[in-house]
C-alpha positions in Angstrom: 329.4 328.9 164.0 329.7 326.6 161.0 328.5 328.0 157.7 327.6 324.6 156.1 326.0 321.5 157.4 328.6 319.2 155.8 331.9 319.2 153.9 333.0 316.3 151.7 336.7 315.4 151.7 337.8 312.6 149.2 340.5 310.7 151.0 340.8 308.3 148.1 339.4 308.1 144.6 340.2 304.3 144.5 337.6 301.7 144.8 337.8 297.9 144.9 334.3 297.5 143.4 332.7 298.3 140.0 329.0 299.0 140.8 326.7 299.3 137.9 325.2 302.6 139.2 328.6 304.3 139.8 329.9 306.6 137.0 333.5 305.8 138.0 336.5 308.1 138.0 338.8 308.9 135.1 341.4 310.7 137.3 344.6 308.9 138.2 344.3 306.9 141.4 345.2 308.8 144.5 345.2 308.2 148.3 345.7 311.1 150.6 348.8 311.0 152.7 348.5 311.8 156.4 350.1 315.2 155.8 347.7 316.0 153.0 344.8 314.9 155.1 345.8 317.1 158.1 346.3 320.1 155.9 342.9 319.8 154.3 341.1 318.8 157.5 342.6 321.8 159.3 341.4 324.1 156.4 337.9 322.6 156.7 337.7 322.8 160.5 334.9 325.1 161.6 333.3 325.3 158.2 330.7 322.6 158.8 329.0 320.4 161.3 330.1 317.2 159.6 333.2 316.1 157.6 332.5 313.2 155.2 335.4 311.2 153.9 334.2 310.2 150.4 333.1 311.3 147.0 334.1 308.8 144.4 336.4 306.3 146.2 335.9 303.8 148.9 337.1 305.4 152.2 337.0 302.2 154.1 339.9 300.9 152.0 342.2 303.8 153.0 345.1 302.4 155.2 345.0 305.4 157.5 341.3 305.8 158.1 341.5 305.1 161.8 344.1 307.8 162.2 342.1 310.2 160.2 339.0 309.6 162.3 341.1 310.1 165.5 342.6 313.3 164.1 339.2 314.9 163.3 338.2 314.5 166.9 341.0 316.9 167.9 339.7 319.7 165.6 
């Protein structure tokens, strides 16, 4: 039984926009590798009903997004 409704996993902190309402990110740009994603997704499995793929970055720009989505369906 999940303990939380949702877990947020930032798969990238990079964004191709500069929206006026966004505080932005001062951290160095980073895109999760497939190995990093699997490790974190496995650790999050069972903790929540939903796994969200963003915080500060634009998840739709991640080159492995389709693979990440497919992988989460196996958890």
